[in-house]
C-alpha positions in Angstrom: 0.0 0.0 0.0 1.6 3.3 -1.1 1.2 6.5 0.8 2.6 10.0 0.9 6.4 10.1 0.5 8.2 10.2 3.8 5.2 8.8 5.7 5.7 5.9 8.1 5.7 2.4 6.7 4.0 -0.3 8.8 5.2 -3.9 8.2 3.0 -6.8 9.2 4.5 -10.3 9.2 1.5 -12.6 9.0 2.0 -16.1 10.2 2.6 -19.3 8.3 -0.5 -19.1 6.2 -2.7 -16.4 4.8 -3.9 -14.4 1.8 -3.2 -10.8 0.9 -6.9 -10.5 0.2 -8.1 -12.0 3.6 -10.5 -9.9 5.7 -7.7 -9.5 8.3 -5.1 -8.1 5.8 -7.6 -5.9 4.0 -8.8 -4.4 7.4 -5.1 -3.8 8.4 -4.3 -2.0 5.1 -7.5 0.1 5.3 -6.6 1.3 8.7 -3.1 2.1 7.5 -4.5 4.1 4.6 -6.9 6.0 6.8 -3.9 7.2 8.8 -2.1 8.3 5.7 0.7 5.8 6.2 2.3 3.2 3.9 1.7 -0.5 4.6 3.2 -3.9 3.7 1.8 -7.3 4.7 4.0 -10.3 4.2 2.4 -13.8 4.4 5.1 -16.5 4.8 3.2 -19.1 2.8 0.5 -19.2 0.1 0.6 -15.5 -0.6 1.3 -15.6 -4.3 -1.5 -15.2 -6.9 -1.8 -17.1 -10.2 -0.9 -14.6 -12.9 -3.6 -16.2 -15.1 -6.3 -16.2 -12.5 -6.0 -13.5 -9.8 -8.7 -15.3 -7.6 -6.5 -18.4 -7.3 -3.7 -18.7 -4.7 -0.5 -20.5 -5.6 0.7 -22.6 -2.6 4.3 -22.2 -1.6 5.9 -25.6 -2.3 9.2 -24.9 -0.5 9.9 -26.9 2.7 8.5 -25.2 5.7 11.2 -23.6 7.8 11.2 -23.5 11.6 12.6 -21.0 14.0 15.5 -22.0 16.1 13.5 -22.7 19.2 11.0 -25.2 17.9 13.1 -28.4 17.9 14.4 -27.5 21.3 10.8 -27.0 22.4 10.1 -30.6 21.3 13.0 -31.9 23.4 11.2 -30.4 26.5 7.8 -31.6 25.4 8.7 -35.3 25.0 10.2 -35.2 28.6 7.4 -33.4 30.4 4.1 -33.1 28.5 1.2 -35.4 28.1 -0.4 -33.4 25.2 0.8 -31.3 22.3 -1.2 -28.4 20.8 -0.4 -28.1 17.0 -1.1 -24.6 15.7 -1.8 -23.9 12.0 -1.7 -27.6 11.0 -3.1 -27.9 7.5 -2.3 -31.2 5.8 -1.3 -34.7 6.7 2.3 -34.1 5.9 2.4 -31.5 8.8 1.3 -34.2 11.2 3.7 -36.8 9.7 6.6 -34.4 10.2 5.7 -33.8 13.9 5.2 -37.6 14.5 8.6 -38.3 12.9 10.3 -35.7 15.1 8.6 -37.2 18.2 9.6 -40.7 17.2 13.2 -39.6 17.0 13.1 -38.4 20.6 10.9 -41.0 22.4 10.2 -44.7 21.7 6.7 -44.5 23.2 5.8 -41.2 21.4 2.4 -42.5 20.4 1.3 -42.1 24.1 1.5 -38.3 23.6 -1.9 -36.9 22.8 -2.1 -34.4 19.9 -4.6 -31.5 19.5 -4.8 -30.0 16.1 -5.9 -26.4 16.0 -8.0 -25.9 12.9 -7.5 -22.3 11.9 -7.3 -22.0 8.1 -9.5 -23.0 5.1 -7.0 -25.6 4.0 -7.1 -27.2 7.4 -10.9 -27.4 7.2 -10.8 -29.0 3.7 -8.2 -31.5 4.8 -9.7 -32.3 8.2 -10.7 -35.9 7.2 -7.1 -36.7 6.1 -5.7 -35.0 9.2 -7.9 -37.3 11.4 -6.8 -40.4 9.5 -3.1 -39.5 9.8 -3.2 -38.5 13.5 -5.9 -40.6 15.2 -4.6 -43.9 13.7 -1.3 -43.4 15.5 -1.9 -41.5 18.8 -4.7 -40.0 20.9 -6.1 -37.1 18.9 -8.5 -34.2 19.4 -9.5 -31.2 17.3 -9.7 -27.6 18.5 -12.0 -25.4 16.5 -10.0 -22.2 16.8 -12.8 -19.8 15.8 -10.8 -16.6 16.1 -8.2 -17.2 13.5 -10.7 -19.3 11.5 -13.1 -16.3 11.2 -10.3 -14.1 10.1 -9.4 -16.6 7.3 -12.8 -17.6 6.0 -14.9 -14.6 7.0 -17.6 -14.3 9.6 -20.3 -15.2 7.1 -19.1 -18.8 6.9 -17.9 -19.4 10.4 -21.2 -20.8 11.8 -21.5 -23.2 8.9 -17.9 -24.4 9.1 -17.8 -25.0 12.8 -21.0 -27.1 12.6 -19.6 -29.2 9.8 -16.4 -29.8 11.7 -18.4 -30.8 14.8 -20.4 -33.3 12.7 -17.3 -34.8 11.1 -15.5 -35.2 14.3 -18.6 -36.8 16.0 -18.8 -39.3 13.1 -15.1 -40.1 13.5 -15.3 -40.3 17.3 -12.8 -37.5 17.7 -13.2 -35.2 20.7 -13.6 -31.5 20.0 -12.5 -28.4 21.9 -14.8 -25.5 21.3 -12.6 -22.4 21.6 -12.4 -18.6 21.4 -14.5 -16.1 23.4 -17.0 -18.5 24.8 -18.9 -16.6 27.5 -16.2 -14.0 27.3 -18.4 -11.1 28.5 -19.6 -13.2 31.5 -16.0 -14.0 32.4 -14.9 -10.4 32.2 -17.9 -8.5 33.6 -20.1 -11.1 35.3 -23.0 -10.6 32.9 -23.3 -12.6 29.7 -24.7 -11.2 26.4 -27.7 -13.0 24.9 -25.6 -13.9 21.8 -22.9 -15.6 23.8 -25.4 -17.6 25.8 -26.7 -19.0 22.5 -23.1 -19.7 21.5 -22.4 -21.5 24.8 -25.5 -23.6 24.3 -24.1 -24.8 20.9 -20.9 -25.8 22.6 -22.6 -28.8 24.3 -21.9 -30.7 21.1 -18.2 -30.5 21.9 -16.3 -32.6 24.5 -14.4 -29.6 25.9 -14.9 -25.8 26.0 -12.1 -23.3 26.3 -12.8 -20.2 28.4 -10.9 -17.0 28.5 -9.5 -15.7 31.7 -11.4 -13.1 33.7 -12.5 -12.2 37.3 -15.8 -14.1 36.8 -14.5 -17.2 35.1 -15.9 -19.4 37.9 -19.3 -18.1 37.1 -18.7 -18.9 33.4 -17.9 -22.5 34.4 -21.1 -22.8 36.5 -23.1 -21.3 33.5 -21.7 -24.0 31.2 -22.5 -26.8 33.7 
């Protein structure tokens, strides 16, 4: 996004997956433009568009790179943890890579439970294959990470997608964690909104509900029960 010469440039480094035309990126650039600044958003993967079809994303086929701390983190995990949360997992190869790294570090690695956070459209499309790759080898659960997912697919499709994922996981006997801002107003203020009460009621289809922190979180737990 160009702006007046000499104006500040804001640089956003946007995760492992994303689109330059996502709701999140477009909102960011609109705010930058409103302030009269220049803006650049860099998506580390899948940010190139097909020159022949501007609506089609070209996936980045290069091997995924990891920051220097991640393999060290795994060394700690295999010694102390019972469960691993896997953010931005998108395809079976991602899970295969993690499983291979765990197997190199621990002979009984399959005892470690894996929670896949479903946060991108590609992960939603590949969910059946993710389940097959993971659940056939170790305890497995799915977190419907609705915050990042809404950013990527848009609020218009969020309700539809979260219901489809619930049905799919139920059919496959995979436990689900219903996440992001459940009873958030209640946890923070002590009084829930009508909309979030309805959302909390929908969460009964999941095996686990994640609550945000707040001074009234105990009341939120009681409300869920």
